[in-house]
C-alpha positions, -999 to 999 in steps of 0.1 A, spaced: 257 -209 -806 241 -195 -775 237 -159 -788 215 -176 -817 189 -194 -792 186 -162 -770 175 -143 -796 146 -168 -808 133 -171 -772 130 -137 -767 95 -128 -779 78 -160 -759 76 -136 -724 54 -110 -742 35 -135 -757 28 -155 -729 20 -122 -706 -6 -116 -734 -27 -146 -732 -23 -149 -694 -33 -111 -683 -68 -108 -700 -75 -146 -683 -64 -134 -649 -86 -102 -652 -115 -121 -662 -109 -147 -628 -106 -115 -611 -137 -101 -623 -156 -133 -616 -144 -136 -578 -157 -100 -571 -192 -107 -592 -195 -140 -573 -189 -118 -540 -216 -94 -551 -242 -126 -555 -234 -136 -524 -239 -104 -509 -273 -102 -526 -285 -135 -518 -278 -126 -478 -298 -92 -481 -325 -114 -495 -324 -136 -466 -319 -108 -444 -354 -94 -455 -373 -122 -458 -367 -127 -421 -374 -93 -410 -405 -95 -432 -417 -125 -416 -411 -113 -382 -429 -85 -387 -461 -101 -404 -460 -130 -377 -466 -95 -350 -496 -85 -372 -480 -55 -384 -499 -34 -407 -493 -44 -441 -477 -12 -449 -451 -18 -423 -441 -52 -433 -439 -41 -467 -415 -13 -459 -394 -30 -435 -389 -58 -458 -382 -31 -486 -349 -18 -465 -334 -49 -461 -344 -63 -498 -319 -56 -526 -328 -29 -548 -358 -36 -572 -368 -69 -555 -401 -81 -556 -417 -89 -523 -448 -115 -516 -463 -117 -484 -489 -145 -476 -506 -157 -449 -517 -195 -448 -537 -203 -416 -515 -195 -385 -481 -193 -406 -470 -162 -426 -448 -165 -456 -428 -138 -473 -406 -144 -506 -378 -123 -516 -367 -123 -556 -344 -105 -570 -321 -104 -599 -284 -109 -594 -262 -77 -591 -242 -61 -622 -253 -90 -647 -296 -86 -652 -294 -105 -683 -286 -141 -666 -311 -167 -665 -311 -169 -628 -328 -151 -600 -318 -150 -562 -347 -160 -540 -356 -168 -504 -385 -177 -484 -393 -170 -448 -422 -185 -425 -431 -174 -392 -458 -185 -369 -485 -159 -361 -485 -141 -329 -521 -138 -315 -527 -114 -295 -557 -115 -272 -573 -81 -265 -573 -77 -228 -587 -42 -212 -559 -20 -199 -555 -25 -162 -577 -61 -165 -556 -90 -148 -565 -129 -146 -574 -126 -108 -596 -92 -106 -634 -97 -103 -634 -126 -80 
């Protein structure tokens, strides 16, 4: 009788492996994709901060854009604006690998503009008295 039961159960391991293996592969791929998205979001944060610091120092617009692009993910859209005494840098990128998804990675950084006083070279506050 036992010999008959073993013969019935022989194909179950193959069927279970055929069902579980694709699920594990999809789960592993989802984890890797999630890590890529988190890494791209961190790049957006770093790019926005670097661009805001550069714009706050009143670097030329080309330099601000170049510094931001060097740090941002590939094909990211960069916007730099000034509102009063604040500069705002926004970095928007598509998620990596699966570009058709309906969301985007977006980060924004704001910094106060550092006003520089144009003193002639060599002049100090105590001279001329």
